[in-house]
N, C-alpha and C positions, 0 to 999 in steps of 0.2 A: 294103286295109290289111294289112300283114305282121304275123303273130303274133309275140309276144315270143319264143317258143321258137325261131323261125327266125333271130333275130338277138339272141342273149343279150348281145352286147357293146354293142349300140345299140338298146335297146327303143324302140318308137314311143311317144311321149308320150300318144297317144290310147288306147292299148290298156288302160290302167287307169282311164279316165274313165267313170264310171257312165253319164252321159248318152249317150256314144257306144255303149256296150254295149247299153243299153236300146233305143236307136234302131235298131241293127242287128237285134236280135231282133224288135222291134215291126214294122219294115218287112217282114221275112221272114214274120212271122205274118199281117200284113194282106194281103200278096199271095196267100198260100196260102189264107187264109180267104175272100177275095173269089172265088177260083176255086171253092172248095168250096160257096159259097153264091151262085153267080152268078145263079141263077133264084129265089132266096128273096126275098120281098118286103122291100125295104129293105136287102138284102145283110147283111153282118155286123152293122151297127147295128140292123137290123130284128130279127135274131136276138137281140141283146142286150136289146132292148126286150121282146121276147116272153118271154125268160128272166126278166127283172126282174118283169114282170107276172105270171108264173106262180109266183113265189116269195111265199108267205104270202097273207094276205087281199087282196082287191081294193083297189087304191090309186088315187088320182087322178093325173092327168098331171103335176102339179107335183112330186109326191113321186118319181115315176119319173124325171123330168128331172133332179132334184137328185141322185138316186142315181147316175145314169149320167153326169152332167156334160154333158148335151145341152141346147142351147137349146130353150126351150119351143115356139117356132114350128117348129123342125126336128122336134121330137118329134111335134107334131100331124100333120105330113106322114107320118112313119113309121107312126104308128098308123092313119092313113088307108090306107096301103099294106097293113097287116096286117088291116084290117077288110074290105077288098074280097074276099079269098078266104075270109073267115069264120074267121080265126085268133083274132081278138079281137072283143069287143063292148063298146060304151060304154053306161053306164046312169047315171041321175041318182044322186048321192050323197044318201041319205036324211037325212043330218045337215047338208047344205049344198046347196040346190037349184041353186046356181050352178056347182057342181063336178061333174065327170063321172068315175065310176070305170071302170077298164079291167079287164074280165073276159077271161080266156083260155078259149076254147072247147075242146071235145074235139078238134076238127080242129087247133086250134093246138097242143095238147099233143102230138098225134101227129106233127105236122110238126117240132116241136122235138126230139122224141126221135129222129126219123129223121136230122136234120141233126147232132145231137149226136155220133153215131158218126163222121160225116165230119170234124168238128172234132177229135175225139180222134185221128184219123189224122194230121191236120195237126200237132197238138201232139207226137205221138210222133215224127214226122219232124224237127221242130225240135229236140227234145231227144235226138235219136239219138246224140249224142256222149257222153251220160251213161249210167251204169248205171241199172237200175230204182231202186235205193236212192238214188242221187244225184238222179234225177229227182223222186222223192217228197220228198226234202229241199228241193230248189229250189222245188217247188210250195208246200210248207209255209212256207218263208221268204218267198216272194213274196206269199203270202196274208196273212201277218202285216204285211208292209210296206204292202201295198195297203189293208188294213183300217185301219191307223193313219193312212195318208195320207188316205183317204176321210173319216175322222172329222174332220179339220181342214181339208181343202181346199175343198169347195164352200161351206161356211158361213163361211169365214175371210176377213177383209179382206186382200186381196193386198198392199196398201200396207204393212200392219202386218207381214206376213211378210217382205217385202223389207227393211223397216227393221231387223228383227231380224238378218238375215243381213249387211246392209251397214251399217257405222256411218255416222251422219250426218256430213256434211262440217263442218269447223270453221267457226264463224261468222266472216265477214270482219271484219278490224280496222276500227274506226271511223275515218272520214276526218277529217283535221285541220280545224279551223274555218278558214273563208276570211278572208283579210285584204284590205285595200283594194288592196294591191300584188299580190295573188294573181292570176296570169294565168288560173287555172281558174275565177275568179269569173264568173258569167253576165254576158254583155254588157249585157243589159237593165238589170241593177242598176247597172253602172258608168255607163251613159248617163243613168240617172235621177239619179244623184248629181251628174253634171256639170251637169245642167239646174237642180238646186237651188242651185248655187253662185252 
C-alpha cells in the first residue's frame, strides 16, 4: 500500500481507514511477538493469559476468558500448557467448589518478566517511526480506546451493536389483496372455487 505522502494528488482510499491501519500494525505485532515467544507455552496468547492471571487476586477461568476475549475451551488448553512447566496452578475456589482459580507461581512470574523485555523490544521496533513522546501519547490513547471497547464488547449483544450502527431496512409495503381475476392468486384456491360451482 503506497503512503499518502508518496502520492499527494491521488491518496489511496485505504490509507485513512482505521481497520486497515489497525490490521497492518496488528499483523506486524503478531508476527514479531510469535518470533519472540516461539518457545513460550501457548505463544503470545499464553503470555497474555499468564499476564492476566498475574494481575490482581486469583480469578477463575471464566473471568480470564472474558477479559481476554478467548473461548473458554481454548483457554483451558492454554492454562494446561502453562501448568505443565509450573507457571500456573489451579485450585478450588473456596466460594464455589465447581470453579477453579488460577494462581501464578514464582516460576511463572519470573518467566513473564523475562519475556516482557523481549516484547518491549518488539513494541519499540514497531513504534520506531515515532519519537518517544509520540510513542507515549499513542500508548495512552490506545489504552483509553482499548479500555472503553473492553467495557462494552465482551458483555454486549453484538446484534444490538450492529443495529445501532446500521439502520433497520424499511418495512416492505403491504401487498394488495387478491381478487378472483388476480393471476398471482394461488392455483389451489382457484381450482377449489371451480369445483364448488
